[in-house]
Backbone as numpy.savetxt, mean C-alpha at the origin, in Angstrom:
# Nx Ny Nz CAx CAy CAz Cx Cy Cz
-11.15 2.41 -12.89 -10.97 1.25 -12.02 -11.21 1.66 -10.56
-10.42 2.65 -10.07 -10.71 3.30 -8.79 -11.13 4.72 -9.09
-12.28 5.11 -8.60 -12.78 6.47 -8.83 -13.23 7.06 -7.50
-12.49 8.04 -7.05 -12.82 8.75 -5.82 -13.30 10.14 -6.21
-14.50 10.49 -5.77 -15.11 11.76 -6.20 -15.45 12.63 -5.00
-14.69 13.70 -4.84 -14.99 14.79 -3.90 -15.24 14.29 -2.47
-14.34 13.44 -1.97 -14.52 12.97 -0.59 -13.91 13.95 0.40
-14.54 14.07 1.56 -14.04 14.90 2.65 -14.25 14.15 3.96
-13.37 14.41 4.92 -13.51 13.80 6.24 -12.95 14.73 7.30
-13.80 15.06 8.29 -13.39 15.85 9.44 -13.59 15.02 10.69
-12.55 14.88 11.48 -12.63 14.14 12.73 -12.94 15.11 13.88
-13.73 14.63 14.83 -14.11 15.42 16.02 -14.68 16.79 15.65
-15.65 16.82 14.73 -16.19 18.12 14.31 -16.85 18.85 15.47
-16.69 20.17 15.46 -17.33 20.99 16.47 -16.66 20.98 17.83
-15.47 20.37 17.91 -14.74 20.33 19.18 -13.39 21.03 19.02
-12.67 21.17 20.13 -11.35 21.79 20.06 -10.36 20.89 19.34
-10.71 19.61 19.21 -9.84 18.65 18.53 -10.25 18.43 17.07
-11.09 19.33 16.53 -11.53 19.17 15.14 -10.32 19.13 14.21
-10.34 18.15 13.31 -9.25 17.98 12.34 -9.83 17.65 10.98
-9.61 18.55 10.03 -10.05 18.30 8.65 -8.95 17.51 7.96
-9.16 16.19 7.83 -8.11 15.29 7.35 -8.09 15.16 5.83
-9.26 15.17 5.20 -9.37 15.11 3.74 -10.40 16.14 3.32
-10.09 16.89 2.27 -11.00 17.95 1.84 -11.18 17.94 0.33
-12.38 17.54 -0.10 -12.78 17.59 -1.51 -11.75 16.92 -2.41
-11.37 15.71 -2.04 -10.33 14.98 -2.79 -10.96 14.09 -3.86
-10.42 14.17 -5.05 -10.84 13.33 -6.17 -9.62 12.66 -6.79
-9.79 11.42 -7.22 -8.69 10.67 -7.81 -9.25 9.54 -8.67
-8.63 9.32 -9.82 -9.00 8.19 -10.66 -7.76 7.40 -11.02
-7.83 6.09 -10.86 -6.77 5.18 -11.28 -7.33 4.24 -12.34
-6.56 4.04 -13.41 -6.94 3.07 -14.42 -6.39 1.70 -14.04
-6.94 0.66 -14.63 -6.44 -0.69 -14.40 -4.94 -0.76 -14.70
-4.15 -1.23 -13.74 -2.73 -1.37 -13.94 -1.91 -0.16 -13.54
-2.56 0.93 -13.15 -1.82 2.10 -12.67 -1.07 1.75 -11.38
0.14 2.25 -11.25 0.94 2.10 -10.04 1.37 3.52 -9.66
0.67 4.10 -8.68 0.92 5.48 -8.29 1.58 5.53 -6.92
2.68 6.26 -6.82 3.33 6.49 -5.53 2.81 7.80 -4.95
2.68 7.83 -3.62 2.15 9.01 -2.93 3.18 9.51 -1.95
3.43 10.81 -1.98 4.40 11.41 -1.09 3.81 12.70 -0.52
4.24 13.05 0.69 3.73 14.26 1.33 4.19 14.33 2.77
4.04 15.49 3.38 4.47 15.69 4.76 3.58 14.90 5.72
4.03 14.78 6.97 3.20 14.19 8.00 1.92 15.00 8.15
0.78 14.30 8.25 -0.49 14.99 8.37 -1.09 15.45 7.07
-0.47 15.07 5.95 -0.99 15.49 4.64 -2.28 14.75 4.27
-2.53 13.60 4.93 -3.76 12.85 4.64 -3.53 11.56 3.90
-2.29 11.12 3.78 -1.97 9.94 2.97 -2.62 8.66 3.54
-2.31 8.37 4.79 -2.88 7.17 5.41 -4.38 7.30 5.61
-4.85 8.53 5.84 -6.29 8.75 5.98 -7.00 8.41 4.68
-6.38 8.74 3.56 -6.95 8.38 2.26 -7.07 6.86 2.15
-6.03 6.14 2.55 -6.08 4.68 2.51 -7.19 4.15 3.43
-7.31 4.75 4.62 -8.35 4.31 5.55 -9.75 4.53 4.96
-9.90 5.62 4.23 -11.19 5.90 3.58 -11.50 4.86 2.51
-10.48 4.52 1.72 -10.67 3.52 0.66 -11.01 2.16 1.26
-10.35 1.82 2.38 -10.56 0.51 3.01 -11.84 0.43 3.84
-12.47 1.58 4.12 -13.70 1.56 4.89 -13.49 1.59 6.39
-12.32 2.07 6.84 -12.09 2.20 8.28 -13.07 3.19 8.89
-13.56 4.11 8.07 -14.60 5.07 8.47 -15.36 5.46 7.22
-16.53 6.04 7.39 -17.30 6.56 6.27 -16.92 8.02 6.06
-16.77 8.42 4.83 -16.45 9.82 4.54 -17.68 10.70 4.79
-17.44 11.98 5.03 -18.54 12.91 5.27 -19.28 13.22 3.98
-18.53 13.32 2.89 -19.12 13.63 1.59 -18.39 12.82 0.52
-18.96 12.80 -0.68 -18.31 12.17 -1.82 -18.59 10.70 -1.95
-17.95 10.08 -2.95 -18.18 8.67 -3.24 -16.88 7.98 -3.64
-16.87 6.66 -3.46 -15.72 5.83 -3.84 -16.24 4.65 -4.65
-15.68 4.46 -5.84 -16.05 3.34 -6.69 -14.82 2.49 -6.97
-14.99 1.18 -6.96 -13.91 0.25 -7.28 -14.42 -0.72 -8.33
-13.75 -0.73 -9.47 -14.15 -1.60 -10.57 -15.62 -1.39 -10.94
-16.00 -0.12 -11.05 -17.35 0.30 -11.44 -18.43 -0.08 -10.42
-18.03 -0.38 -9.18 -18.99 -0.70 -8.13 -18.85 0.34 -7.01
-19.97 0.92 -6.61 -19.96 1.92 -5.55 -19.73 1.23 -4.21
-18.60 1.54 -3.56 -18.28 0.92 -2.27 -18.33 1.94 -1.14
-18.91 3.12 -1.40 -18.91 4.21 -0.44 -19.41 3.79 0.93
-20.47 2.98 0.96 -21.07 2.56 2.23 -20.86 1.08 2.50
-19.99 0.45 1.73 -19.71 -0.97 1.93 -18.88 -1.15 3.20
-19.21 -2.14 4.05 -18.44 -2.34 5.28 -17.01 -2.77 5.00
-16.16 -2.54 5.97 -14.72 -2.79 5.82 -14.43 -4.23 5.41
-15.07 -5.20 6.08 -14.76 -6.61 5.80 -15.13 -7.00 4.38
-16.16 -6.38 3.84 -16.57 -6.67 2.46 -15.56 -6.08 1.47
-15.05 -4.89 1.76 -14.05 -4.28 0.88 -12.75 -5.09 0.88
-12.44 -5.71 2.02 -11.18 -6.44 2.15 -11.06 -7.59 1.16
-12.18 -8.05 0.62 -12.14 -9.13 -0.37 -11.52 -8.65 -1.68
-11.56 -7.36 -1.92 -11.05 -6.80 -3.18 -9.83 -5.92 -3.01
-9.49 -5.59 -1.75 -8.40 -4.66 -1.49 -7.36 -5.32 -0.60
-6.11 -5.34 -1.07 -5.00 -5.82 -0.25 -4.26 -4.62 0.32
-3.76 -4.76 1.57 -3.06 -3.63 2.20 -1.89 -4.11 3.03
-0.76 -3.43 2.89 0.40 -3.64 3.74 0.67 -2.36 4.52
1.08 -2.56 5.78 1.33 -1.44 6.67 2.82 -1.25 6.91
3.16 -0.13 7.55 4.54 0.15 7.89 5.10 -0.86 8.89
4.26 -1.29 9.82 4.68 -2.23 10.86 4.74 -3.64 10.30
5.91 -4.28 10.23 6.02 -5.64 9.69 5.24 -6.67 10.52
4.88 -6.32 11.77 4.18 -7.25 12.62 2.69 -7.37 12.27
2.20 -6.44 11.47 0.80 -6.51 11.07 0.67 -7.33 9.78
-0.47 -7.96 9.62 -0.75 -8.66 8.38 -0.47 -10.15 8.40
0.16 -10.66 9.48 0.39 -12.09 9.62 -0.01 -12.53 11.01
-0.22 -13.83 11.18 -0.52 -14.41 12.49 0.77 -15.03 13.03
1.44 -14.39 14.01 2.77 -14.83 14.44 2.81 -16.22 15.05
1.72 -16.67 15.67 1.71 -17.98 16.29 1.46 -19.12 15.33
1.10 -18.79 14.09 0.85 -19.81 13.07 2.08 -19.96 12.20
2.21 -21.11 11.55 3.36 -21.35 10.69 3.22 -20.57 9.39
4.32 -20.51 8.64 4.30 -19.87 7.33 3.25 -20.54 6.45
3.22 -21.86 6.47 2.26 -22.58 5.63 0.83 -22.28 6.04
0.58 -22.21 7.34 -0.78 -21.92 7.82 -1.20 -20.51 7.44
-0.27 -19.57 7.52 -0.58 -18.20 7.11 -0.92 -18.13 5.63
-0.17 -18.85 4.81 -0.45 -18.86 3.37 -1.78 -19.53 3.08
-2.09 -20.59 3.82 -3.39 -21.26 3.64 -4.53 -20.32 4.01
-4.31 -19.55 5.06 -5.33 -18.57 5.47 -5.53 -17.52 4.38
-4.41 -17.04 3.82 -4.49 -16.02 2.77 -5.14 -16.57 1.50
-4.94 -17.85 1.26 -5.51 -18.48 0.07 -6.97 -18.86 0.24
-7.51 -18.60 1.44 -8.91 -18.91 1.69 -9.16 -20.33 2.12
-8.12 -20.98 2.67 -8.25 -22.38 3.08 -8.52 -22.53 4.58
-8.67 -21.40 5.28 -8.97 -21.47 6.69 -7.75 -21.58 7.57
-6.59 -21.82 7.00 -5.37 -21.83 7.76 -5.03 -23.12 8.45
-5.75 -24.20 8.17 -5.48 -25.45 8.85 -4.81 -26.43 7.90
-3.70 -27.01 8.36 -2.92 -27.90 7.50 -3.74 -29.09 7.02
-4.66 -29.58 7.85 -5.44 -30.76 7.45 -6.35 -30.47 6.28
-6.62 -29.19 6.01 -7.49 -28.82 4.91 -6.69 -28.40 3.68
-5.37 -28.51 3.75 -4.52 -28.08 2.65 -4.03 -29.30 1.87
-4.30 -29.32 0.58 -3.91 -30.47 -0.23 -2.43 -30.42 -0.56
-1.92 -31.55 -1.05 -0.51 -31.60 -1.45 -0.22 -30.61 -2.56
-1.16 -30.47 -3.49 -0.99 -29.54 -4.59 -0.92 -28.10 -4.08
-1.74 -27.79 -3.09 -1.73 -26.44 -2.53 -0.43 -26.16 -1.78
0.07 -27.17 -1.05 1.34 -27.01 -0.35 2.48 -26.77 -1.35
2.42 -27.47 -2.47 3.45 -27.29 -3.49 3.36 -25.90 -4.10
2.13 -25.43 -4.27 1.95 -24.06 -4.78 2.57 -23.05 -3.80
2.32 -23.25 -2.51 2.90 -22.34 -1.51 4.42 -22.35 -1.60
4.98 -23.54 -1.75 6.43 -23.66 -1.81 6.98 -22.92 -3.04
6.33 -23.08 -4.17 6.77 -22.42 -5.39 6.66 -20.90 -5.28
5.59 -20.43 -4.65 5.42 -18.99 -4.46 6.50 -18.44 -3.53
6.81 -19.19 -2.48 7.84 -18.76 -1.54 9.22 -18.72 -2.20
9.46 -19.65 -3.12 10.74 -19.67 -3.82 10.97 -18.37 -4.57
9.89 -17.79 -5.10 10.00 -16.56 -5.88 10.50 -15.40 -5.02
10.28 -15.49 -3.70 10.75 -14.43 -2.81 12.27 -14.44 -2.70
12.86 -15.61 -2.93 14.32 -15.77 -2.93 14.96 -15.40 -1.59
14.27 -15.79 -0.50 14.84 -15.54 0.83 14.82 -16.81 1.69
14.60 -17.95 1.05 14.72 -19.24 1.73 13.52 -19.67 2.56
12.40 -18.97 2.46 11.26 -19.33 3.29 10.61 -20.64 2.88
10.86 -21.08 1.65 10.27 -22.35 1.21 10.81 -23.52 2.02
11.96 -23.33 2.66 12.53 -24.39 3.50 12.10 -24.24 4.96
11.26 -23.26 5.25 10.86 -23.00 6.64 9.34 -22.95 6.78
8.64 -23.67 5.94 7.19 -23.58 5.92 6.53 -24.00 7.23
7.21 -24.85 8.00 6.64 -25.32 9.27 7.04 -24.43 10.45
7.78 -23.35 10.18 8.25 -22.46 11.25 7.19 -21.40 11.56
7.02 -21.03 12.83 6.10 -19.95 13.19 6.55 -18.62 12.57
5.62 -17.84 12.09 5.93 -16.56 11.46 6.58 -15.61 12.45
6.27 -15.77 13.74 6.83 -14.90 14.76 8.34 -14.98 14.87
8.95 -16.02 14.28 10.40 -16.16 14.32 11.10 -15.44 13.18
10.34 -14.91 12.24 10.93 -14.26 11.06 11.37 -12.84 11.38
12.33 -12.35 10.62 12.76 -10.95 10.72 11.68 -10.05 10.13
11.82 -8.74 10.38 10.85 -7.80 9.85 10.76 -7.84 8.33
11.91 -7.91 7.67 11.91 -7.96 6.21 11.28 -9.24 5.68
11.56 -10.36 6.33 10.96 -11.62 5.91 9.45 -11.59 6.08
9.00 -11.00 7.18 7.55 -10.93 7.41 6.88 -10.00 6.41
7.54 -8.91 6.06 6.95 -7.98 5.09 6.88 -8.63 3.71
7.91 -9.39 3.35 7.89 -10.11 2.07 6.77 -11.15 2.07
6.62 -11.87 3.19 5.55 -12.87 3.30 4.18 -12.20 3.24
4.04 -11.07 3.92 2.76 -10.35 3.92 2.41 -9.89 2.51
3.40 -9.43 1.76 3.17 -9.01 0.38 2.69 -10.19 -0.46
3.31 -11.35 -0.26 2.89 -12.55 -0.98 1.46 -12.92 -0.60
1.16 -12.88 0.70 -0.18 -13.24 1.16 -1.24 -12.30 0.59
-0.90 -11.01 0.49 -1.86 -10.02 0.01 -2.14 -10.15 -1.48
-1.27 -10.87 -2.19 -1.41 -10.97 -3.65 -1.58 -12.40 -4.15
-1.71 -13.37 -3.25 -1.91 -14.76 -3.69 -3.18 -14.90 -4.50
-4.23 -14.27 -4.00 -5.45 -14.10 -4.79 -5.45 -12.63 -5.20
-4.93 -12.31 -6.39 -4.66 -10.91 -6.74 -5.85 -9.99 -6.47
-5.64 -8.96 -5.63 -6.73 -8.03 -5.32 -6.98 -7.07 -6.48
-8.14 -6.46 -6.47 -8.42 -5.44 -7.48 -7.57 -4.20 -7.23
-7.23 -3.96 -5.96 -6.45 -2.80 -5.59 -5.48 -3.17 -4.48
-4.21 -2.79 -4.62 -3.20 -3.04 -3.60 -2.75 -1.71 -3.02
-2.83 -1.59 -1.69 -2.43 -0.38 -0.99 -1.19 -0.68 -0.15
-0.12 0.07 -0.38 1.13 -0.13 0.34 1.42 1.13 1.16
1.26 1.01 2.48 1.33 2.15 3.39 2.71 2.22 4.03
3.68 2.81 3.32 5.06 2.90 3.78 5.57 1.54 4.25
5.38 0.52 3.41 5.62 -0.86 3.84 7.09 -1.22 3.98
8.00 -0.29 3.61 9.43 -0.56 3.80 10.07 0.41 4.80
9.28 1.29 5.40 9.84 2.36 6.24 10.53 1.83 7.49
10.07 0.69 8.02 10.64 0.16 9.26 11.81 -0.80 9.01
12.20 -0.96 7.75 13.25 -1.92 7.40 14.58 -1.19 7.17
15.69 -1.93 7.35 16.98 -1.35 7.04 17.10 -1.15 5.53
17.98 -0.25 5.07 18.02 0.10 3.64 18.18 -1.09 2.71
19.05 -2.04 3.06 19.25 -3.19 2.18 18.01 -4.05 2.06
17.36 -4.31 3.21 16.13 -5.12 3.20 15.01 -4.37 2.50
14.94 -3.06 2.72 13.91 -2.24 2.08 14.03 -2.32 0.56
15.27 -2.28 0.06 15.48 -2.36 -1.39 15.00 -3.71 -1.93
15.28 -4.78 -1.20 14.84 -6.12 -1.63 13.31 -6.19 -1.68
12.66 -5.65 -0.65 11.20 -5.69 -0.61 10.60 -4.82 -1.71
11.24 -3.68 -2.01 10.75 -2.82 -3.10 10.90 -3.51 -4.45
12.03 -4.19 -4.66 12.21 -4.93 -5.92 11.18 -6.04 -6.04
10.90 -6.70 -4.92 9.88 -7.75 -4.91 8.50 -7.15 -5.21
8.25 -5.98 -4.63 6.99 -5.29 -4.87 6.81 -4.99 -6.36
7.86 -4.44 -6.96 7.81 -4.12 -8.39 7.49 -5.36 -9.22
8.17 -6.47 -8.90 8.00 -7.70 -9.68 6.58 -8.26 -9.54
6.07 -8.29 -8.30 4.74 -8.86 -8.08 3.66 -7.98 -8.72
3.80 -6.68 -8.61 2.82 -5.78 -9.21 2.81 -5.94 -10.73
4.00 -6.05 -11.33 4.08 -6.23 -12.79 3.56 -7.60 -13.20
3.91 -8.63 -12.43 3.50 -9.99 -12.77 1.98 -10.14 -12.81
1.30 -9.53 -11.83 -0.15 -9.66 -11.73 -0.89 -8.49 -12.36
-0.13 -7.51 -12.90 -0.74 -6.31 -13.48 -1.71 -5.65 -12.50
-1.23 -5.49 -11.27 -2.07 -4.96 -10.20 -2.22 -3.45 -10.31
-3.35 -2.95 -9.86 -3.54 -1.53 -9.67 -3.09 -1.22 -8.25
-2.18 -0.26 -8.09 -1.49 -0.10 -6.82 -1.31 1.37 -6.44
-1.48 1.64 -5.14 -1.14 2.93 -4.55 -0.10 2.67 -3.48
1.02 3.39 -3.51 2.08 3.17 -2.54 2.51 4.48 -1.89
2.31 4.59 -0.58 2.82 5.73 0.18 4.29 5.47 0.48
5.13 6.46 0.25 6.56 6.31 0.54 7.11 7.62 1.07
8.14 7.54 1.93 8.84 8.74 2.39 10.10 8.96 1.56
10.39 8.03 0.65 11.61 8.10 -0.14 11.30 8.66 -1.53
11.76 9.87 -1.79 11.41 10.53 -3.04 11.99 9.82 -4.25
13.17 9.22 -4.10 13.75 8.50 -5.23 12.92 7.27 -5.56
12.41 6.58 -4.53 11.53 5.44 -4.77 10.25 5.89 -5.46
9.74 7.04 -5.05 8.53 7.58 -5.68 8.74 7.82 -7.16
9.95 8.24 -7.52 10.28 8.51 -8.92 10.52 7.21 -9.69
11.22 6.27 -9.04 11.65 5.05 -9.74 10.51 4.06 -9.97
9.55 4.02 -9.04 8.49 3.01 -9.12 7.23 3.57 -9.76
6.51 2.71 -10.45 5.19 3.05 -10.94 5.18 4.00 -12.13
3.97 4.42 -12.49 3.80 5.28 -13.65 3.22 6.66 -13.30
2.93 6.89 -12.00 2.42 8.19 -11.57 2.98 8.54 -10.20
3.17 9.82 -9.97 3.54 10.33 -8.65 2.43 11.28 -8.20
1.88 11.02 -7.02 0.89 11.90 -6.42 1.52 12.56 -5.20
1.35 13.86 -5.06 1.84 14.56 -3.89 0.66 15.17 -3.16
0.60 14.91 -1.84 -0.53 15.36 -1.03 -0.11 16.46 -0.06
-1.06 17.33 0.23 -0.85 18.38 1.22 -2.21 18.83 1.73
-2.34 18.96 3.04 -3.57 19.47 3.67 -4.81 18.71 3.21
-4.68 17.39 3.11 -5.84 16.57 2.80 -6.28 16.53 1.37
-5.40 16.94 0.46 -5.77 16.90 -0.94 -4.55 16.57 -1.80
-4.79 16.22 -3.05 -3.72 15.92 -4.00 -3.37 17.21 -4.72
-2.14 17.66 -4.52 -1.73 18.94 -5.11 -0.94 18.74 -6.40
-0.44 17.53 -6.63 0.30 17.23 -7.86 0.01 15.81 -8.32
-0.12 15.63 -9.61 -0.30 14.32 -10.22 0.59 14.30 -11.45
1.72 13.58 -11.33 2.75 13.61 -12.37 2.86 12.25 -13.04
2.82 12.22 -14.35 2.93 10.95 -15.08 3.59 11.17 -16.43
3.61 10.11 -17.22 4.12 10.21 -18.58 5.57 10.62 -18.66
5.91 11.38 -19.69 7.28 11.82 -19.91 7.79 12.70 -18.78
6.89 13.47 -18.19 7.30 14.35 -17.10 7.84 13.52 -15.94
7.20 12.41 -15.65 7.68 11.55 -14.56 9.00 10.89 -14.93
9.10 10.42 -16.16 10.32 9.73 -16.59 11.56 10.62 -16.44
11.39 11.91 -16.63 12.51 12.84 -16.57 12.64 13.55 -15.22
11.84 13.12 -14.25 11.80 13.81 -12.96 13.02 13.49 -12.11
13.49 14.47 -11.37 14.56 14.31 -10.38 14.00 14.68 -9.01
14.74 14.33 -7.96 14.31 14.69 -6.61 14.21 16.21 -6.48
15.20 16.92 -7.02 15.18 18.38 -6.95 13.98 18.94 -7.70
13.70 18.36 -8.86 12.55 18.80 -9.63 11.24 18.53 -8.91
11.18 17.39 -8.22 9.96 17.04 -7.48 9.74 18.00 -6.31
10.81 18.36 -5.64 10.70 19.34 -4.55 10.21 20.69 -5.06
10.70 21.08 -6.23 10.27 22.35 -6.81 8.81 22.28 -7.24
8.40 21.12 -7.80 7.01 20.93 -8.19 6.08 21.04 -6.98
6.52 20.42 -5.86 5.71 20.49 -4.65 5.60 21.94 -4.17
6.69 22.66 -4.22 6.70 24.05 -3.78 5.72 24.87 -4.62
5.67 24.59 -5.90 4.76 25.32 -6.79 3.31 24.91 -6.55
3.09 23.58 -6.39 1.73 23.08 -6.25 1.11 23.39 -4.91
1.92 23.28 -3.83 1.37 23.49 -2.48 1.55 24.91 -1.99
2.38 25.68 -2.67 2.63 27.04 -2.25 3.54 27.15 -1.04
4.28 26.06 -0.77 5.23 26.05 0.35 6.22 24.93 0.12
7.32 24.97 0.86 8.34 23.92 0.73 7.93 22.68 1.50
8.36 21.52 1.03 8.14 20.27 1.74 8.95 20.30 3.03
8.31 19.98 4.17 8.98 20.15 5.46 9.11 18.86 6.26
9.10 17.73 5.57 9.20 16.44 6.26 10.66 15.98 6.24
11.29 15.93 7.40 12.70 15.54 7.46 12.94 14.14 6.95
12.00 13.22 7.22 12.17 11.83 6.76 12.28 11.78 5.25
11.50 12.63 4.59 11.55 12.67 3.13 12.81 13.36 2.65
13.12 14.50 3.23 14.24 15.30 2.76 15.58 14.63 3.01
15.67 13.77 4.04 16.92 13.13 4.37 17.05 11.76 3.75
15.99 11.23 3.13 16.06 9.89 2.53 16.89 9.95 1.25
17.49 8.78 0.92 18.34 8.74 -0.28 17.49 8.82 -1.53
């Protein structure tokens, strides 16, 4: 479904600021795979997402999505098949537009109420009800008035209204308080299962990495050093994951955000 073959990316080559961000990375996801990604700062996690989304062209290798080579496809064309949520809850929505207008925009209706039918408005209301945070009663409210957790839940809904071939979640709960983060993660699990989405989720929370999805990927120095699934994942503990990383990367995990998370 997603096939990444031997991609590499070096920023500012030949300068004092040269940075090898991804090196000979390969990854395959099957339809319906939900893989969590964990690793230290600078491991290449977000850079991998940027490569998949077409924020830049890789130096080497290829990327295929649903048996289509997208290696040189422009970013806007990839966006039709790839949904992405960011760590910042302020990204992904238009704050000056209402909830209903944002949903209309996500549904491909252009975002204008005059172009939205009664049936479509009812669909938006029903989808909002599933979030269970009362947004169905605030459809005429500007998105800019919502809390971070409400905006992240709305962004997740918008990204999956027309189910993408691939959903990328870039630490989408990291800026939320623990209670709100748990609600958004539970919502994430439900939406991914409901639509049988293929999903990659970067997280700093090792327990979330274990609890969610069917695979755990651990990155270091621009590559995937561990790929854990099946029975091994089901029986995995945080302590076991730390030991696995130590064995795979040849060093201990040194990210305080990860080590201090519940």
